[in-house]
Structure formats: structure tokens, C-alpha cells
C-alpha positions in Angstrom: 3.4 47.2 -10.7 0.8 45.3 -9.0 1.1 44.7 -5.5 0.0 41.1 -4.3 -2.2 41.2 -1.2 -4.3 37.9 -1.5 -2.4 35.2 0.2 -3.8 32.7 -2.3 -2.3 34.9 -5.2 1.0 34.8 -3.3 0.7 30.8 -3.3 -0.2 30.9 -7.0 2.7 33.0 -7.7 5.0 30.6 -5.9 3.8 27.4 -7.5 4.4 26.3 -11.1 1.5 23.6 -10.9 -2.1 24.5 -10.2 -3.7 25.9 -7.1 -7.4 25.0 -6.8 -9.9 26.2 -4.3 -13.5 26.2 -3.9 -15.7 27.7 -6.6 -13.1 26.6 -9.1 -14.5 24.3 -12.0 -12.1 21.6 -11.1 -12.7 21.7 -7.4 -14.7 18.7 -7.1 -12.4 16.5 -9.2 -9.3 17.8 -7.3 -10.8 17.0 -4.0 -11.7 13.4 -4.9 -9.7 10.6 -3.4 -9.6 6.7 -4.2 -12.0 5.8 -1.3 -15.3 7.4 -1.6 -16.0 6.9 2.0 -14.0 10.2 2.6 -16.0 12.9 1.0 -14.0 16.0 2.3 -13.7 19.7 1.3 -10.2 21.1 1.6 -9.8 24.8 1.4 -6.7 24.5 -1.2 -5.5 21.8 -3.2 -1.8 22.3 -4.7 -1.0 20.1 -7.8 2.7 20.2 -7.5 4.9 19.5 -10.5 8.3 19.6 -8.5 9.8 19.9 -5.2 9.8 23.8 -5.1 6.0 23.4 -5.3 5.9 21.1 -2.5 8.0 23.4 -0.4 5.7 26.6 -1.2 2.7 24.5 -0.3 4.1 23.3 3.1 5.2 27.0 4.1 1.7 28.2 3.1 0.0 25.7 5.2 2.4 26.4 8.3 1.9 30.1 7.8 -1.7 30.1 7.8 -2.2 27.2 10.3 -4.0 24.9 7.6 -4.2 21.1 8.4 -2.0 19.4 5.7 -2.8 16.1 3.7 -0.4 14.6 1.4 -1.6 12.7 -1.7 0.5 10.4 -3.8 -1.5 7.6 -5.6 -4.6 8.4 -3.5 -5.2 5.0 -2.2 -5.0 5.7 1.5 -8.0 3.4 2.7 -8.1 5.8 5.7 -8.6 8.8 3.6 -5.3 10.5 4.7 -5.0 12.3 1.1 -7.5 14.8 1.8 -8.7 16.8 4.9 -11.8 19.2 5.6 -10.8 23.1 5.5 -6.8 22.3 5.0 -4.3 22.1 2.3 -3.7 19.1 0.2 -0.4 18.7 -1.5 -1.2 16.4 -4.6 1.5 14.8 -6.1 -0.1 13.1 -9.1 1.6 15.3 -11.7 5.2 14.1 -10.4 5.2 10.6 -12.0 8.5 10.2 -13.7 10.5 7.1 -13.3 14.3 7.2 -14.1 16.1 3.9 -14.6 19.9 3.1 -14.3 20.2 -0.5 -15.6 24.0 -0.6 -15.0 23.6 0.6 -11.2 20.3 -1.5 -11.0 18.8 1.7 -9.4 15.2 3.2 -10.5 14.2 6.6 -8.9 10.5 7.4 -8.8 8.9 10.7 -8.4 6.7 11.2 -5.5 3.5 10.9 -7.4 4.4 7.8 -9.3 2.1 4.7 -9.3 3.5 1.1 -9.3 2.1 0.9 -12.8 4.4 3.8 -13.9 7.2 2.1 -12.0 6.9 -1.5 -13.4 6.4 -0.1 -17.0 9.8 1.8 -16.8 11.8 -0.8 -15.2 10.4 -3.6 -17.2 12.0 -2.0 -20.3 15.4 -3.1 -18.8 13.9 -6.6 -17.5 14.1 -5.3 -13.9 11.7 -5.0 -11.1 11.3 -4.6 -7.3 8.4 -5.2 -4.7 5.6 -3.1 -5.1 2.0 -4.0 -4.2 -0.7 -5.8 -6.1 -2.7 -3.2 -7.6 -0.9 -1.0 -10.2 -2.8 2.4 -9.4 -1.2 2.1 -5.9 1.2 4.9 -5.2 4.9 4.2 -4.8 5.4 6.6 -2.0 2.7 5.4 0.3 3.2 2.0 0.0 6.7 2.2 0.5 6.6 4.5 3.5 4.4 1.9 5.3 6.6 -1.0 4.4 5.3 -2.4 1.0 4.4 -6.0 0.4 3.8 -7.5 -3.0 4.6 -10.3 -5.5 8.3 -10.2 -4.9 8.4 -10.1 -1.2 9.5 -13.5 -0.4 12.4 -13.3 -2.9 13.6 -9.5 -2.7 11.9 -8.2 0.6 9.6 -5.5 1.3 9.5 -2.2 -0.8 11.1 -0.4 1.9 14.0 -3.0 2.2 14.8 -2.0 -1.4 14.6 1.7 -0.8 18.2 3.3 -1.1 17.5 6.9 -0.8 14.9 9.6 -0.8 14.3 13.2 -1.2 12.1 14.6 1.6 10.4 17.9 2.2 10.5 18.4 5.8 8.0 20.4 8.1 10.3 23.4 7.9 9.9 23.4 4.1 13.7 22.4 3.4 14.6 19.5 1.0 16.5 17.0 2.6 18.3 14.2 0.6 18.6 10.9 2.8 20.1 7.5 2.6 22.4 5.2 4.5 25.1 7.9 4.9 23.2 11.1 4.7 20.7 11.9 7.5 20.6 8.0 8.3 18.0 8.6 11.2 15.4 9.9 8.7 16.2 7.4 6.0 15.7 4.5 8.6 12.3 6.1 9.7 10.9 6.2 6.2 11.3 2.5 5.8 8.1 1.7 7.4 7.3 4.8 9.6 4.7 6.1 7.2 4.3 9.8 6.2 5.1 11.1 9.7 8.4 12.7 8.8 7.9 14.8 5.5 6.8 14.6 2.1 9.0 12.1 -0.2 9.1 13.9 -3.8 11.8 11.0 -4.8 12.4 7.5 -3.9 15.3 5.4 -5.4 15.1 1.8 -5.4 17.3 -1.3 -5.9 15.9 -3.3 -8.7 16.4 -6.9 -9.7 16.3 -9.1 -12.9 12.7 -10.0 -13.2 11.2 -9.9 -16.6 8.6 -12.5 -17.2 6.7 -14.4 -14.4 4.3 -17.4 -14.2 1.2 -16.1 -12.3 -2.5 -15.7 -11.9 -5.4 -17.3 -9.9 -6.2 -20.8 -8.8 -9.6 -21.1 -7.2 -11.2 -23.6 -4.7 -14.1 -24.0 -2.6 -14.2 -22.1 0.7 -12.5 -24.4 2.9 -10.1 -24.4 5.9 -8.4 -27.5 4.5 -7.2 -25.2 1.5 -5.7 -22.5 3.8 -3.9 -25.2 5.9 -2.4 -26.8 2.7 -1.6 -23.3 1.4 0.5 -22.5 4.6 2.4 -25.7 4.2 3.1 -24.8 0.6 4.5 -21.4 1.5 6.7 -22.8 4.3 8.3 -25.3 1.9 8.3 -23.3 -1.4 11.3 -21.5 -2.8 11.5 -18.0 -2.5 10.8 -17.2 -6.1 7.2 -18.7 -5.3 5.0 -15.9 -4.0 1.5 -16.5 -3.3 -1.4 -14.6 -1.5 -4.4 -16.7 0.0 -7.4 -14.8 -1.0 -10.9 -15.4 0.5 -13.7 -13.8 -1.7 -16.9 -14.3 -3.7 -16.3 -16.1 -7.0 -15.6 -13.2 -9.6 -17.6 -13.2 -12.8 -14.7 -14.2 -15.0 -14.6 -16.9 -17.9 -12.1 -19.0 -16.1 -14.6 -19.7 -13.3 -17.7 -21.7 -14.0 -20.8 -19.7 -13.7 -22.3 -21.6 -10.9 -19.3 -20.3 -8.7 -19.8 -16.7 -9.5 -20.7 -14.7 -6.3 -20.2 -17.8 -3.8 -17.7 -17.7 -1.4 -14.2 -19.3 -2.5 -10.5 -19.5 -1.8 -7.8 -18.7 -4.4 -4.1 -18.7 -4.4 -3.1 -15.5 -6.3 0.3 -16.8 -7.2 3.4 -15.0 -8.6 6.5 -17.4 -9.6 9.5 -15.2 -10.6 11.7 -18.4 -11.4 12.6 -19.9 -14.7 9.9 -21.2 -17.0 11.1 -24.8 -16.3 9.7 -24.6 -12.9 6.2 -23.6 -14.1 4.7 -27.3 -14.0 6.0 -27.8 -10.5 4.0 -24.7 -9.6 1.0 -25.9 -11.0 1.4 -29.2 -9.2 1.9 -27.4 -6.0 -1.3 -25.5 -6.5 -3.2 -28.7 -7.5 -2.3 -30.1 -4.1 -4.1 -27.4 -2.3 -7.7 -28.7 -2.9 -9.9 -29.3 -5.7 -9.5 -26.6 -8.5 -12.7 -25.0 -9.6 -11.3 -22.5 -12.0 -8.0 -21.3 -13.0 -6.1 -18.6 -14.7 -2.3 -19.0 -14.7 0.1 -18.0 -17.6 3.4 -16.5 -18.5 3.2 -12.9 -18.4 5.4 -9.8 -18.2 5.9 -9.0 -14.7 3.9 -5.6 -15.0 0.8 -7.6 -15.9 0.5 -9.5 -12.6 0.1 -5.9 -10.9 -3.1 -5.2 -13.0 -5.2 -8.2 -12.4 -7.1 -6.6 -9.7 -7.3 -3.1 -11.0 -10.9 -3.5 -12.6 -12.2 -5.0 -9.4 -10.9 -2.1 -7.4 -11.4 1.1 -9.6 -11.5 4.5 -7.8 -14.9 5.6 -6.4 -15.6 2.6 -4.2 -16.3 2.7 -0.6 -13.7 0.9 1.6 -13.2 0.3 5.3 -10.2 -2.2 6.3 -8.4 -3.6 8.9 -4.9 -5.5 9.3 -3.1 -8.1 11.6 0.1 -9.9 11.6 0.7 -13.4 12.7 3.6 -15.9 13.1 1.2 -18.7 11.8 -2.2 -19.5 10.3 -3.6 -21.1 13.2 -6.8 -22.9 13.3 -8.6 -20.3 15.1 -7.5 -17.8 12.5 -8.5 -20.0 9.7 -11.9 -20.5 11.5 -12.4 -16.7 11.6 -11.5 -16.3 8.0 -13.8 -19.1 6.8 -16.8 -17.8 8.9 -16.5 -14.3 7.7 -15.6 -15.6 4.2 -18.9 -17.2 4.1 -20.8 -13.9 4.6 -18.6 -11.6 2.2 -21.1 -8.5 1.7 -20.0 -7.7 -1.9 -18.3 -8.9 -4.9 -15.7 -6.1 -4.2 -14.9 -7.4 -0.9 -12.0 -9.7 -0.2 -9.4 -10.9 2.3 -5.9 -11.2 1.3 -3.2 -13.1 3.5 0.4 -11.9 2.3 3.2 -14.2 3.2 6.1 -12.1 4.5 8.9 -14.7 5.1 12.0 -15.3 3.2 14.0 -12.3 2.3 11.8 -10.2 4.6 13.1 -12.2 7.6 16.7 -11.4 6.4 16.3 -7.8 7.7 16.5 -7.3 11.5 13.5 -6.0 13.4 15.5 -2.7 14.2 17.1 -2.3 10.9 14.1 -0.6 9.5 11.1 1.1 11.2 8.9 -1.9 10.1 9.1 -3.9 13.3 7.3 -7.3 12.7 10.0 -9.2 11.1 9.0 -12.5 13.0 5.6 -12.4 11.4 5.1 -14.8 8.6 1.6 -13.6 7.4 -0.2 -10.3 7.1 -3.8 -10.4 7.1 -5.7 -7.7 5.1 -9.5 -7.6 5.2 -12.6 -5.4 5.0 -15.5 -4.4 3.2 -15.4 -2.7 -0.3 -18.7 -1.5 -1.6 -20.3 0.5 -4.2 -23.1 2.4 -2.7 -23.1 4.7 0.4 -26.2 3.0 1.6 -24.0 0.0 2.5 -21.6 1.9 4.6 -22.9 0.8 8.1 -23.5 -2.9 7.0 -20.1 -3.1 5.8 -18.3 -1.3 8.6 -20.2 -3.4 11.1 -19.1 -6.7 9.3 -15.5 -5.6 9.2 -15.4 -4.7 13.0 -16.9 -8.0 13.9 -14.6 -9.8 11.7 -11.6 -7.9 13.3 -12.8 -8.8 16.7 -13.1 -12.6 15.8 -9.5 -12.6 14.1 -7.5 -10.6 17.0 -7.2 -13.5 19.6 -5.5 -15.5 16.8 -3.0 -12.9 15.6 -0.3 -10.5 16.9 -0.9 -7.3 18.8 0.0 -5.0 15.8 -0.5 -4.9 12.3 0.5 -3.4 8.8 -0.1 0.3 8.9 -1.3 0.6 5.3 -4.1 -1.7 6.1 -5.2 0.5 9.1 -8.2 2.7 9.0 -9.0 6.3 10.8 -10.1 4.5 13.8 -7.0 2.4 14.5 -4.8 5.3 16.2 -4.8 3.5 19.4 -2.7 0.5 17.6 0.0 2.8 16.3 2.3 2.3 19.2 2.0 -1.5 19.1 2.3 -1.6 15.1 5.8 -0.1 15.7 6.7 -2.4 18.8 10.4 -2.0 19.9 10.9 0.9 17.3 8.3 3.3 18.8 10.7 5.2 21.1 13.3 5.6 18.2 10.5 6.7 15.8 9.5 9.5 18.2 12.8 10.9 18.5 13.1 11.1 14.9 9.6 12.7 14.7 10.7 15.4 17.4 13.8 16.2 15.3 12.2 16.5 11.8 8.3 17.6 12.8 8.3 18.7 16.4 4.9 20.5 15.8 3.4 17.5 14.1 2.6 19.2 11.0 2.4 15.7 9.1 -0.2 14.3 11.5 -2.8 13.2 8.8 -1.2 9.6 8.9 -1.1 6.6 11.4 0.5 9.2 13.7 3.5 9.1 15.8 3.0 12.1 17.8 6.2 14.1 19.0 
């Protein structure tokens, strides 16, 4: 019998997935994350295939005092899915989704993307709120809150979470919901990855099959933003629309003279019946002169793929985020000013409405604290070449400085970058003390600290 003495051999023996280290042929692929700004070199990457692999990885990281990063869909703009000289738990091989159409519950493995989830649930004419890019991870988006095309009608992703399996810092698997470990279940709904690794998440799903959606484009004009705000305030909850400020995309529906020029766009998803489609077009026509449009009836999963080609893996990103109760004249002026100087075709600003069903959840019912906010502002540079990093980061920081006086103190944690740790407390507002209590209970040593960290 051969005695195993190498700790990495011990780890390999405990894991059914793959353990990758420096020097392995797949190392450079294994260490790569969505945001190319974060080019880090972990000591070990564990490609887990089940919860037992995740437990083994956590125990190994603890035993050898390795910093621990968790990677699901890999979309963390702040690069929290990787770490220098530490251990990465990669969940991307855990992508199964199981649907119970009678109970209207869908359970996703920890590495599933929203594309995986939407494909599985659409087969039963069901859906839930889940981002606007299909390659985004289900787990990361949900743990931070989760905004998307169905937010106004059905609430945030975390509002639809009904249970989760979590590997804790002790290396134990805990199943939580409203009855079992309710403190942990409460914290997961908006508290980020601070409390463990979610290896499975169960959601309430709703009857949504086809939708009417797409982009309506307008010249860059504050009047469009004001009209859009009025439209959202009066619209039925089945109508969800993001206000986008960007450079005109090189698409056939937009005249060539607008390609690369600053524009506003309404990125709209109407989940009501087809009889309401014409009324939606009338509302969109009222926002301003339409310079280009792509709107059609489509399967719900398709609306989540429309930005996929614009935002592929391997771009450089630096983002910021803020909440606001209104889209004030000052906020609109800041968006117009910086919209006029967008540094690349990949860059955009997206203003998400978070009213309707989002407001029917109390500010202390979940960790997501800003239930009085009506809008979430996401903005920042996205670019293709490392040489543009300094310019894009400086532009985003100046934009943030200009917008802050016109927004609330906190913002959405999933839009925060690595230099926003000083905002974590205000992001959680009145829920901060309770979140720290849960953190002390489940992770007193702050093993899960590569996130918008709630230090115990």
C-alpha cells in the first residue's frame, strides 16, 4: 500500500472533480475569470462536481491557511472568484437545474448560469427574476439581491429564493429555508457570499413563457430619461424597462449614422399578454424620437441573451453602483454628461427600476436593505485592451463622484468594485448589525472574506 504524504495528493483523493495547480496544462484556463482586469495566480483550483468536493476544498483551505475564493458564473466584476496564492472553489461543473412544475419550484446547482436556469424552466412555461445577461451565475446574482426583467412583477431573485444548501466555514453542509436555519436563510437573501458556499438554490417560479421585448433607441437627451421615469411610475408591473445610456450599437436596427454615437435606450420586457404589445409600443414612442428599434415577441430566455455578445468573457471592467428614490434632475444631468463621453462601445449605464413587487417586501425581511429605492444605477467602463485601464477607471470614478450627491448613501453590492469596502456598512443599512451576528455564528474566522465583506 502506498502512503499518501503530499497534501495535494490527499486533496485529489478526496475530490471527484479536478484539482489544478501551477504547471498543469489547464492552469491558465482554470485561473481565468470573466473580468480580465483580475489576472491572478491561485495556488490551487478545485473544479468541484458536488457538495462533497466543496467540503473537501474548504477543509483543505482551512488546514493550510489558504485564502479561499468561490467562483460560480465567474461574473464578479470585483474579481472575487479568484485569488493570488490561495484556493479557488470553481462550481462551473455543477450546473444542473431540476424543475417541479406542480409545486412551481426550480432548484439550481451552485454553478448554474441564468441561461441554464431559463432553459430548464422555459420547458414548463415558467421563469423567475434573473439578471439581464444569460452567462451570469445564478448563485452570485441571487446572494447579492438579483435584479432583472421580472423584478417589478415578481420581485428580486432573492425574494423568490425558498431554500438553499450551503457549505459553511466549518466544512459542513447546511440546508436552510424559512424553518431550518432561518437566520442563515435571511442573510443569504442579499448578504452576498459572506456566509458560505451555496451548492444548491431553490426558487419559486412563475408562469412566464413568451414576452414582448427588446431595445428602443433615442438621441442622448435628459428629456428621454424624465419621460422614462414617468412611464415606469405609471406602468403596470408586467412592464419592466431599463434605461440604458451607451454608444449606439453596430446593429441593423439602428441607422449607421448613430453607430458609436451617444444614445439613450429603453431595454424593455413586457410579460403581459400579447394584447398589450401595441400599448407598450405607444408608451415607448412617447419617450422621444425613436431612432432605431428592435422589439418582438420572443421566448423569455431570449431576452436574457441580447447583451451576451456585447459582454463576452475577457473584457476589462470597472463598475460602480448607487440606489436612488427618484431620477432627479441632478442625476439625469450626470448621466447625460458622462454618457456623452462614453469611452468604448462595450461601456454602458443601466438604470434598473426596483419598485412594484420589490416594494412589497419589507426592508428587514431580507438582507437587501434598500426597499425604499426605486432605481438602481449601474455604470462603469468596459474595454478590450489593458492599455485603456487607467483612462476607463478614472472616467468611472469621476462619474461616481458626480452622481453621488444625487443618489442614496448605499448601492447594490453586485455592482461594487474592490475599492468599495468602505461602503459595505451603508449598503446594508439597518440590517448591518444582524448580518454581523449571522456572520459571527457561521463564519467567525472570516474564511469567506473575498466579497463585499461583512467582517465578524
